[in-house]
KEKE-3310 file (N, C-alpha, C; in steps of 0.2 Angstrom, whole numbers, plus 5000, padded with zeros to 4 digits):
npx = (5004:4995:4981:4966:4956:4964:4967:4957:4958:4958:4944:4940:4948:4942:4929:4934:4938:4926:4920:4929:4926:4913:4915:4923:4934:4946:4948:4950:4962:4970:4970:4977:4990:4992:4993:5005:5015:5013:5010:5022:5031:5023:5022:5035:5036:5026:5032:5039:5033:5036:5028:5019:5024:5031:5025:5013:5007:5005:4994:4983:4966:4952:4941:4947:4954:4943:4939:4949:4949:4936:4938:4946:4937:4928:4935:4938:4925:4923:4931:4925:4913:4916:4922:4911:4902:4910:4911:4898:4896:4905:4898:4887:4890:4896:4913:4929:4943:4955:4949:4944:4956:4963:4954:4954:4967:4967:4958:4965:4976:4970:4965:4977:4985:4976:4965:4972:4981:4973:4968:4980:4982:4971:4973:4983:4977:4971:4959:4946:4936:4941:4951:4945:4938:4949:4953:4942:4943:4955:4951:4945:4954:4960:4970:4970:4978:4988:4986:4990:5003:5010:5008:5012:5023:5031:5034:5041:5052:5058:5070:5079:5087:5077:5065:5053:5048:5057:5068:5083:5099:5104:5095:5082:5066:5059:5063:5061:5047:5040:5046:5043:5029:5025:5033:5027:5014:5017:5023:5013:5003:5011:5012:4999:4995:5003:4998:4985:4989:4994:4982:4977:4971:4968:4977:4968:4955:4940:4943:4954:4960:4965:4959:4946:4945:4950:4941:4930:4934:4934:4921:4915:4920:4914:4901:4901:4904:4893:4882:4884:4893:4906:4915:4915:4920:4933:4938:4938:4948:4959:4961:4964:4976:4984:4983:4990:5003:5006:5006:5017:5027:5028:5033:5045:5052:5052:5060:5072:5088:5090:5097:5098:5108:5116:5116:5127:5120:5112:5100:5093:5097:5087:5072:5074:5071:5080:5080:5071:5066:5063:5050:5044:5036:5022:5011:5011:5009:4997:4989:4991:4989:5000:5010:5023:5030:5038:5048:5046:5034:5038:5046:5038:5024:5011:5007:4996:4991:4991:4999:5012:5029:5042:5059:5076:5088:5088:5087:5083:5071:5075:5065:5047:5035:5028:5037:5047:5042:5040:5053:5058:5054:5063:5077:5092:5092:5086:5096:5107:5103:5098:5108:5118:5112:5111:5124:5129:5121:5125:5139:5137:5132:5142)
npy = (5089:5104:5106:5100:5093:5086:5074:5066:5058:5044:5041:5045:5036:5024:5026:5027:5014:5007:5013:5009:4995:4994:5000:4991:4977:4981:4994:4991:4984:4994:5003:4995:4995:5009:5011:5003:5008:5021:5029:5030:5038:5049:5054:5058:5068:5077:5081:5086:5090:5101:5104:5101:5116:5119:5130:5130:5119:5122:5130:5123:5119:5113:5112:5110:5098:5089:5089:5083:5071:5067:5064:5053:5044:5043:5038:5025:5020:5020:5010:4999:4999:4997:4985:4977:4980:4975:4961:4958:4962:4954:4943:4944:4948:4944:4939:4938:4928:4936:4948:4947:4944:4957:4965:4960:4962:4977:4979:4973:4981:4993:4989:4987:4999:5009:5004:4996:5006:5016:5009:5008:5021:5023:5013:5018:5028:5036:5029:5018:5015:5019:5010:4998:5000:4999:4986:4980:4984:4978:4965:4963:4960:4949:4951:4954:4953:4961:4974:4972:4967:4977:4989:4986:4978:4980:4994:4994:4986:4990:4992:4983:4966:4958:4962:4957:4965:4973:4975:4967:4972:4969:4959:4952:4957:4946:4936:4943:4944:4931:4929:4941:4940:4927:4929:4940:4936:4926:4934:4943:4934:4930:4942:4945:4934:4936:4948:4944:4935:4943:4948:4937:4927:4914:4910:4906:4913:4923:4936:4937:4946:4942:4930:4934:4943:4937:4927:4934:4937:4923:4920:4929:4924:4912:4916:4923:4913:4904:4913:4922:4917:4906:4913:4926:4923:4919:4931:4938:4932:4933:4947:4950:4944:4951:4964:4962:4958:4970:4979:4974:4975:4989:4990:4984:4993:5004:5002:4996:4990:4997:5000:5000:5005:4993:4993:4993:4987:4978:4982:4992:5007:5022:5024:5034:5048:5045:5031:5026:5026:5041:5050:5063:5065:5071:5065:5051:5053:5060:5050:5040:5045:5052:5042:5041:5049:5042:5043:5053:5047:5035:5041:5048:5040:5043:5054:5062:5059:5072:5080:5075:5077:5083:5078:5084:5078:5064:5047:5048:5043:5041:5041:5042:5033:5024:5023:5017:5005:4998:4997:4989:4977:4972:4965:4967:4980:4987:4985:4991:5004:5007:5002:5010:5023:5020:5019:5031:5039:5034:5038:5052:5053:5050)
npz = (4990:4987:4985:4990:4982:4973:4979:4977:4967:4967:4967:4954:4947:4950:4943:4930:4928:4929:4917:4907:4908:4902:4890:4883:4878:4873:4878:4891:4890:4885:4896:4906:4900:4900:4914:4917:4909:4904:4915:4924:4916:4915:4929:4931:4921:4926:4938:4955:4972:4986:4996:5011:5019:5036:5041:5034:5038:5052:5050:5047:5050:5060:5052:5039:5042:5043:5030:5023:5029:5025:5012:5013:5018:5008:4998:5003:5003:4989:4985:4991:4985:4972:4971:4975:4964:4953:4956:4953:4940:4932:4933:4925:4913:4897:4895:4886:4889:4890:4891:4904:4911:4910:4916:4929:4933:4933:4943:4954:4954:4958:4970:4977:4976:4979:4988:4998:5002:5006:5017:5024:5028:5037:5047:5055:5062:5077:5081:5085:5076:5064:5062:5062:5050:5042:5043:5037:5023:5020:5021:5010:5001:5005:5015:5029:5040:5038:5044:5057:5057:5051:5058:5072:5070:5058:5059:5071:5068:5056:5044:5049:5051:5056:5051:5040:5030:5025:5012:5008:5004:4987:4986:4976:4969:4967:4976:4987:4988:4992:5004:5012:5012:5018:5030:5035:5038:5048:5058:5061:5067:5078:5085:5088:5095:5107:5111:5115:5125:5135:5140:5146:5137:5125:5110:5100:5100:5101:5101:5093:5081:5068:5066:5066:5055:5045:5045:5040:5027:5022:5023:5014:5002:5002:5001:4989:4980:4981:4979:4968:4959:4951:4943:4948:4960:4956:4951:4963:4970:4962:4960:4973:4975:4966:4971:4984:4979:4973:4984:4992:4983:4983:4996:4995:4987:4995:5006:5002:5005:5017:5033:5050:5064:5074:5092:5106:5117:5110:5105:5092:5083:5085:5074:5060:5048:5038:5036:5027:5009:5000:4991:4982:4971:4962:4956:4960:4974:4976:4972:4981:4994:4999:5001:4996:5004:5013:5022:5032:5036:5043:5052:5060:5064:5067:5060:5049:5032:5025:5032:5030:5027:5016:5015:5012:5015:5014:5008:4991:4979:4962:4953:4952:4962:4954:4943:4950:4954:4942:4938:4948:4944:4935:4939:4936:4930:4941:4952:4946:4946:4959:4968:4966:4969:4983:4987:4985:4993:5006:5005:5006:5018:5026)
capx = (5000:4991:4974:4963:4953:4968:4968:4951:4960:4956:4937:4940:4951:4936:4924:4937:4938:4919:4919:4933:4923:4908:4918:4925:4940:4952:4949:4953:4969:4974:4971:4982:4996:4994:4995:5012:5020:5012:5010:5029:5033:5018:5024:5041:5035:5023:5037:5038:5031:5039:5022:5018:5029:5029:5021:5007:5004:5002:4988:4978:4961:4948:4937:4952:4955:4937:4938:4954:4946:4930:4941:4948:4931:4925:4940:4937:4918:4924:4934:4920:4907:4919:4923:4905:4900:4914:4909:4892:4897:4908:4893:4881:4893:4901:4920:4934:4948:4959:4946:4944:4962:4964:4949:4956:4973:4965:4955:4970:4980:4966:4965:4984:4987:4971:4961:4976:4984:4968:4968:4986:4981:4966:4976:4988:4974:4970:4952:4944:4931:4945:4955:4940:4937:4955:4952:4937:4946:4960:4948:4942:4960:4963:4976:4968:4983:4993:4985:4993:5010:5013:5009:5015:5029:5036:5036:5046:5058:5060:5078:5083:5086:5071:5059:5051:5046:5063:5072:5090:5103:5106:5089:5078:5059:5056:5065:5058:5039:5038:5049:5039:5022:5025:5036:5022:5009:5020:5024:5006:5001:5014:5010:4992:4995:5006:4993:4980:4992:4994:4975:4975:4967:4972:4977:4962:4950:4935:4946:4960:4958:4967:4954:4939:4944:4951:4934:4926:4936:4932:4913:4914:4922:4909:4895:4902:4904:4886:4876:4886:4896:4913:4919:4916:4925:4940:4940:4939:4954:4964:4962:4967:4983:4987:4984:4995:5009:5007:5008:5023:5032:5029:5037:5052:5056:5053:5065:5078:5095:5090:5099:5099:5114:5114:5119:5131:5116:5108:5095:5094:5096:5080:5070:5075:5069:5085:5079:5066:5067:5058:5048:5039:5033:5015:5006:5010:5007:4990:4985:4992:4989:5007:5014:5030:5034:5039:5053:5042:5029:5041:5049:5032:5019:5004:5006:4991:4994:4991:5005:5019:5034:5048:5066:5081:5094:5087:5088:5078:5070:5076:5059:5041:5033:5026:5043:5052:5039:5042:5061:5060:5052:5069:5082:5098:5091:5085:5102:5111:5101:5097:5114:5122:5109:5112:5131:5129:5118:5130:5145:5135:5130:5148)
capy = (5093:5109:5106:5094:5089:5082:5068:5062:5055:5037:5041:5046:5030:5019:5028:5025:5007:5006:5016:5005:4989:4994:5002:4985:4974:4985:4999:4988:4983:5001:5006:4992:4997:5015:5010:5001:5011:5028:5033:5031:5044:5055:5057:5061:5074:5082:5083:5085:5096:5101:5106:5108:5119:5118:5135:5129:5113:5125:5134:5118:5120:5108:5111:5107:5091:5086:5088:5078:5064:5065:5062:5046:5040:5043:5033:5019:5018:5019:5003:4994:4999:4995:4977:4974:4980:4971:4954:4957:4964:4949:4937:4945:4951:4939:4941:4933:4926:4941:4954:4945:4945:4964:4968:4957:4966:4983:4978:4971:4987:4998:4987:4988:5006:5013:5001:4995:5012:5019:5005:5010:5027:5022:5009:5022:5033:5034:5028:5011:5014:5019:5004:4993:5001:4997:4979:4978:4985:4973:4958:4962:4958:4943:4952:4958:4953:4967:4979:4970:4967:4984:4994:4983:4974:4983:5000:4993:4983:4993:4993:4978:4960:4955:4965:4954:4970:4977:4971:4967:4974:4963:4954:4953:4957:4939:4933:4946:4943:4925:4930:4945:4938:4922:4932:4945:4932:4923:4939:4945:4929:4930:4948:4944:4929:4939:4953:4940:4931:4948:4948:4930:4924:4910:4913:4904:4917:4927:4943:4937:4950:4939:4925:4937:4946:4931:4924:4939:4935:4917:4920:4932:4920:4906:4919:4925:4907:4902:4917:4926:4912:4904:4918:4931:4921:4919:4938:4940:4929:4936:4954:4951:4942:4956:4969:4960:4959:4978:4982:4972:4978:4996:4989:4982:4999:5010:5000:4992:4991:5002:4997:5004:5003:4989:4996:4988:4983:4973:4986:4996:5014:5025:5025:5041:5049:5042:5024:5025:5030:5046:5052:5069:5065:5073:5060:5045:5055:5061:5044:5035:5048:5054:5036:5042:5053:5037:5045:5056:5042:5031:5045:5050:5036:5045:5060:5060:5060:5079:5083:5072:5082:5081:5079:5084:5075:5057:5044:5050:5039:5044:5042:5042:5026:5020:5021:5012:4998:4995:4996:4983:4970:4970:4966:4970:4987:4989:4985:4996:5011:5008:5001:5017:5028:5018:5020:5039:5042:5032:5042:5059:5053:5049)
capz = (4985:4991:4983:4993:4977:4970:4983:4975:4960:4967:4965:4947:4944:4950:4938:4924:4928:4927:4910:4903:4907:4898:4883:4879:4880:4870:4882:4897:4889:4885:4903:4909:4897:4903:4921:4918:4904:4903:4922:4926:4912:4917:4935:4930:4918:4931:4943:4962:4976:4993:5000:5014:5024:5043:5043:5032:5043:5058:5049:5046:5056:5061:5046:5034:5044:5042:5023:5021:5032:5021:5006:5015:5019:5001:4994:5006:5000:4982:4985:4993:4980:4966:4972:4975:4957:4949:4957:4950:4933:4928:4933:4920:4907:4894:4894:4884:4894:4890:4895:4911:4914:4910:4921:4936:4934:4935:4950:4958:4955:4962:4977:4980:4976:4982:4993:5004:5004:5011:5024:5028:5032:5042:5053:5059:5066:5084:5082:5084:5070:5058:5062:5060:5043:5038:5043:5032:5017:5019:5021:5003:4997:5009:5018:5035:5045:5037:5049:5064:5056:5048:5064:5078:5068:5053:5061:5076:5066:5050:5042:5053:5048:5059:5048:5034:5025:5023:5007:5009:4998:4983:4986:4970:4971:4967:4982:4993:4989:4996:5011:5016:5013:5023:5036:5038:5041:5054:5063:5063:5071:5084:5088:5090:5101:5112:5114:5119:5131:5140:5142:5148:5132:5121:5103:5096:5104:5097:5101:5089:5075:5062:5065:5065:5049:5040:5044:5036:5020:5020:5023:5008:4997:5001:4998:4982:4976:4981:4976:4962:4954:4951:4939:4952:4965:4953:4951:4970:4972:4958:4962:4980:4974:4963:4976:4988:4976:4972:4990:4994:4978:4986:5002:4992:4984:5000:5011:4999:5007:5023:5039:5056:5067:5080:5097:5110:5121:5106:5102:5086:5084:5083:5067:5058:5041:5033:5036:5021:5003:5000:4984:4982:4965:4964:4953:4964:4980:4976:4971:4986:5000:5001:5003:4994:5009:5018:5027:5037:5039:5048:5058:5065:5060:5068:5056:5044:5025:5023:5035:5029:5025:5012:5018:5007:5017:5015:5002:4987:4973:4956:4949:4956:4964:4948:4939:4954:4954:4936:4938:4952:4941:4931:4944:4933:4930:4948:4955:4943:4948:4966:4972:4965:4973:4990:4989:4985:5000:5011:5005:5008:5026:5030)
cpx = (4995:4984:4971:4959:4957:4969:4962:4952:4958:4949:4937:4943:4946:4931:4927:4937:4931:4918:4922:4930:4918:4910:4920:4932:4946:4953:4952:4961:4973:4975:4976:4989:4998:4996:5003:5017:5019:5013:5017:5032:5029:5020:5030:5040:5031:5027:5035:5035:5034:5034:5021:5024:5027:5024:5014:5003:5001:4996:4982:4973:4957:4944:4941:4953:4949:4937:4943:4952:4940:4933:4943:4942:4928:4929:4939:4930:4919:4926:4929:4915:4910:4920:4916:4902:4904:4912:4902:4892:4900:4903:4888:4884:4898:4908:4924:4939:4953:4956:4945:4950:4964:4960:4952:4963:4971:4962:4960:4974:4977:4966:4972:4986:4982:4967:4966:4979:4979:4968:4974:4985:4977:4969:4981:4984:4972:4962:4950:4940:4936:4949:4951:4939:4943:4955:4947:4940:4951:4957:4946:4948:4963:4969:4975:4974:4988:4993:4989:5001:5013:5013:5013:5022:5034:5038:5041:5052:5061:5067:5082:5082:5080:5065:5058:5050:5051:5067:5079:5094:5105:5100:5084:5071:5056:5058:5062:5051:5037:5040:5045:5032:5021:5028:5031:5017:5011:5020:5018:5003:5004:5013:5003:4991:4998:5002:4988:4982:4992:4987:4972:4970:4971:4972:4971:4956:4946:4938:4952:4958:4960:4961:4947:4939:4946:4944:4929:4927:4933:4924:4911:4915:4917:4902:4895:4901:4897:4881:4878:4889:4903:4917:4920:4920:4932:4942:4942:4946:4960:4966:4965:4974:4987:4988:4989:5002:5011:5009:5015:5029:5033:5034:5044:5055:5057:5058:5071:5084:5095:5092:5100:5105:5112:5119:5123:5126:5111:5102:5097:5093:5089:5079:5071:5072:5074:5084:5074:5068:5061:5056:5043:5036:5025:5010:5005:5007:5000:4986:4985:4993:4996:5011:5021:5034:5035:5044:5050:5037:5032:5044:5044:5026:5012:5003:5001:4994:4995:4996:5012:5023:5039:5054:5071:5086:5093:5087:5082:5077:5072:5070:5053:5040:5032:5032:5047:5049:5041:5049:5062:5058:5058:5075:5089:5098:5090:5092:5107:5110:5101:5104:5119:5119:5111:5119:5132:5127:5123:5136:5143:5134:5137:5149)
cpy = (5097:5109:5099:5090:5084:5075:5063:5058:5047:5036:5041:5039:5025:5020:5026:5018:5004:5007:5011:4998:4989:4997:4996:4983:4978:4991:4997:4987:4989:5004:5002:4994:5004:5015:5008:5005:5018:5032:5034:5037:5050:5058:5060:5068:5079:5085:5082:5091:5095:5102:5100:5110:5118:5124:5134:5123:5117:5128:5129:5118:5114:5106:5108:5100:5087:5084:5083:5071:5062:5062:5054:5042:5038:5038:5026:5016:5016:5012:4998:4993:4996:4987:4974:4974:4976:4964:4953:4957:4958:4943:4938:4947:4946:4942:4936:4933:4932:4948:4953:4947:4953:4967:4966:4961:4973:4984:4977:4977:4992:4996:4988:4995:5011:5010:4999:5001:5016:5016:5007:5016:5027:5018:5013:5028:5031:5034:5021:5010:5014:5013:4998:4994:4998:4989:4976:4979:4980:4966:4957:4960:4952:4945:4956:4958:4958:4973:4978:4970:4973:4989:4992:4979:4978:4990:5000:4991:4985:4994:4989:4971:4956:4957:4961:4959:4974:4973:4972:4969:4968:4958:4956:4954:4950:4935:4936:4945:4937:4926:4935:4943:4932:4925:4936:4942:4929:4928:4942:4941:4929:4936:4948:4939:4932:4944:4949:4937:4936:4949:4942:4926:4919:4913:4912:4907:4921:4934:4943:4940:4946:4934:4928:4940:4942:4927:4928:4937:4928:4917:4924:4928:4914:4910:4921:4918:4904:4906:4921:4921:4911:4909:4924:4929:4921:4926:4940:4938:4932:4943:4955:4949:4948:4962:4968:4961:4966:4981:4980:4974:4985:4995:4988:4988:5004:5008:4996:4995:4995:4998:5002:5001:4999:4992:4991:4984:4978:4976:4989:5003:5016:5025:5033:5042:5045:5034:5022:5029:5035:5048:5057:5070:5066:5068:5054:5047:5056:5055:5039:5039:5049:5048:5037:5046:5048:5039:5048:5051:5038:5035:5047:5046:5039:5052:5058:5062:5067:5083:5080:5077:5079:5083:5079:5079:5067:5054:5045:5045:5044:5045:5041:5034:5022:5018:5016:5005:4995:4993:4990:4977:4968:4970:4968:4977:4990:4990:4990:5003:5012:5007:5007:5022:5027:5020:5028:5042:5040:5036:5049:5059:5052:5042)
cpz = (4989:4990:4985:4987:4974:4973:4981:4969:4960:4965:4957:4944:4944:4945:4931:4923:4925:4919:4906:4902:4902:4891:4879:4881:4878:4875:4889:4896:4889:4892:4907:4906:4899:4910:4921:4914:4903:4910:4924:4923:4914:4924:4935:4926:4922:4936:4951:4965:4983:4998:5005:5018:5031:5045:5040:5036:5049:5056:5047:5052:5056:5055:5040:5035:5042:5034:5020:5024:5027:5014:5007:5015:5012:4997:4996:5003:4993:4981:4986:4988:4974:4966:4971:4968:4953:4950:4953:4942:4929:4928:4928:4914:4903:4893:4891:4890:4895:4893:4902:4915:4915:4916:4928:4937:4936:4942:4955:4960:4959:4969:4981:4981:4979:4988:4999:5006:5008:5017:5028:5032:5038:5048:5057:5063:5073:5085:5080:5077:5064:5057:5060:5052:5039:5038:5037:5025:5015:5018:5013:4998:5000:5012:5025:5040:5044:5042:5055:5062:5055:5054:5070:5076:5064:5056:5067:5073:5059:5050:5047:5049:5050:5055:5041:5028:5023:5018:5008:5003:4994:4982:4980:4973:4971:4973:4988:4994:4993:5004:5015:5017:5018:5030:5039:5041:5048:5060:5065:5068:5078:5088:5091:5096:5107:5115:5118:5125:5137:5143:5145:5144:5128:5114:5099:5100:5099:5097:5096:5082:5068:5061:5063:5058:5043:5039:5040:5028:5017:5019:5016:5002:4996:4998:4991:4978:4975:4978:4970:4957:4954:4948:4944:4958:4963:4953:4958:4972:4968:4960:4969:4979:4971:4967:4981:4985:4975:4978:4992:4989:4981:4992:5000:4990:4990:5005:5009:5002:5014:5029:5045:5060:5073:5086:5102:5115:5117:5103:5096:5087:5082:5076:5066:5051:5036:5032:5031:5015:5003:4992:4985:4975:4966:4962:4958:4971:4981:4975:4977:4993:5003:5003:5001:4999:5015:5023:5033:5040:5044:5054:5063:5062:5062:5064:5050:5037:5023:5027:5034:5025:5020:5016:5012:5008:5018:5009:4997:4981:4967:4952:4954:4958:4958:4944:4943:4954:4948:4935:4942:4949:4936:4935:4941:4933:4937:4952:4953:4945:4955:4970:4971:4969:4981:4992:4989:4991:5006:5011:5008:5016:5030:5033)
residu = (MET:ARG:TYR:GLN:LEU:ALA:TYR:MET:ILE:GLY:LEU:PHE:SER:ALA:LEU:ALA:ILE:VAL:ALA:GLY:PHE:TYR:ALA:GLY:GLY:LEU:TRP:LEU:VAL:ALA:MET:VAL:LEU:ALA:LEU:TYR:PHE:VAL:LEU:PRO:PHE:ALA:GLU:ARG:LEU:ILE:GLY:GLU:SER:ARG:TRP:PRO:SER:ASP:ALA:ARG:ILE:ALA:GLN:ILE:ASP:ARG:ARG:THR:VAL:ASP:ARG:TYR:ASP:LEU:ILE:LEU:TYR:LEU:THR:ALA:ALA:SER:PHE:ILE:LEU:LEU:VAL:GLY:TRP:ALA:LEU:TRP:ALA:VAL:SER:VAL:THR:PRO:LEU:THR:TRP:TRP:GLU:PHE:ALA:ALA:PHE:ALA:LEU:LEU:MET:GLY:GLU:TYR:GLY:GLY:PHE:VAL:GLY:ILE:VAL:THR:ALA:HIS:GLU:LEU:MET:HIS:ARG:ASN:SER:LYS:ASN:LYS:ARG:GLN:LEU:ALA:PHE:LEU:LEU:LEU:SER:LEU:VAL:SER:TYR:ALA:HIS:PHE:ALA:ILE:GLU:HIS:VAL:ARG:GLY:HIS:HIS:VAL:ARG:VAL:ALA:THR:PRO:GLU:ASP:PRO:ALA:THR:ALA:ARG:ARG:GLY:GLU:THR:LEU:TYR:ALA:PHE:LEU:PRO:ARG:THR:ILE:ILE:GLY:GLY:LEU:ARG:SER:ALA:TRP:ASN:LEU:GLU:LYS:GLU:ARG:LEU:ALA:ARG:LYS:GLY:LEU:PRO:ALA:PHE:SER:GLY:GLN:ASN:ASN:ILE:LEU:VAL:TRP:TRP:GLY:VAL:THR:ILE:ALA:LEU:MET:ILE:ALA:ILE:GLY:LEU:PHE:ILE:GLY:PRO:LEU:SER:LEU:LEU:LEU:PHE:ILE:VAL:GLN:GLY:ALA:VAL:ALA:ILE:ILE:ALA:LEU:GLU:THR:ILE:ASN:TYR:THR:GLU:HIS:TYR:GLY:MET:GLU:ARG:THR:LYS:LEU:PRO:ASP:GLY:ARG:TYR:SER:ARG:VAL:LYS:PRO:GLU:HIS:SER:TRP:ASN:SER:SER:HIS:ILE:LEU:SER:ASN:ILE:ASN:MET:PHE:ASN:LEU:GLY:ARG:HIS:SER:ASP:HIS:HIS:TYR:GLN:SER:ASN:ARG:PRO:TYR:TYR:LYS:LEU:ARG:HIS:TYR:ASP:ASP:VAL:PRO:GLN:PHE:PRO:TYR:GLY:LEU:ALA:GLY:MET:ILE:MET:LEU:ALA:THR:ILE:PRO:PRO:LEU:TRP:PHE:ARG:VAL:MET:ASP:ARG:GLU:LEU:ALA:ALA:PHE:GLU:ASN:ARG:ALA:GLY)
# end
């Protein structure tokens, strides 16, 4: 999308959640229904964008970069403030069980589609401060180790059997979720253990980022339970769980059935754009910092979101990310659509 302000949709989504909370329970339910059943059709109706071209990317100057980064920081701040407000709001506002459930779902989806996605963009930047901010955002959804596994594990092993975040052909979302969540944590621990060993440090060290940032999450949970209340603690736990499931569902869709060739020396062929599914649907991409341009992201993981390009000759989602996520929840329909798409791409690729 060529308009910078479009990427601020996450900020307006946060304000909509706050407004929905104070408008009453039916508004919260309506927002949940819109998220799951209206958004997939809206993104298909609005369509796709091939922007930016290589010529436009070459024209991006320092001031423009600063504005794009400011949007990223504002979105990160919106997530932190939204979580803080939500924890307080449920402690002082009487809610029915279904109002709480709808609110927790909205918070979790915001955490997955905005909070974690913002952290994802930050963890790929060549800046210690930005990576630390990514860890902080992830600690708010109890998934701090993702910053380690995603950058140093997933991007190295994507589209191979060794990658817990690559869904295998014929694997349902419900089989994938426990495998990737458990496998991702195990992989992150091993990667951090190896990093510390190279520095001559034990795994249980104050420099272990998993221990440090999981420590932040646990400290937050204790503080929330003691000073705000059990309902707020329940909200923190539930929104984190929903955010994790949302994130890993995106992973399921973006790498389903992808395979790199194993070479005679035992290594795998280089990661190329065709090893991820691509989506250039406008609505999903402005909401998730062009996460749908996953082909280019894996091809050059250091490219910032505003420079990610569209490729015509890679596997293309038939629908936007919101539509693909909903499709993934119904395995028979998912296999019917995606196995056909996968076979068609393989035939074109020869």
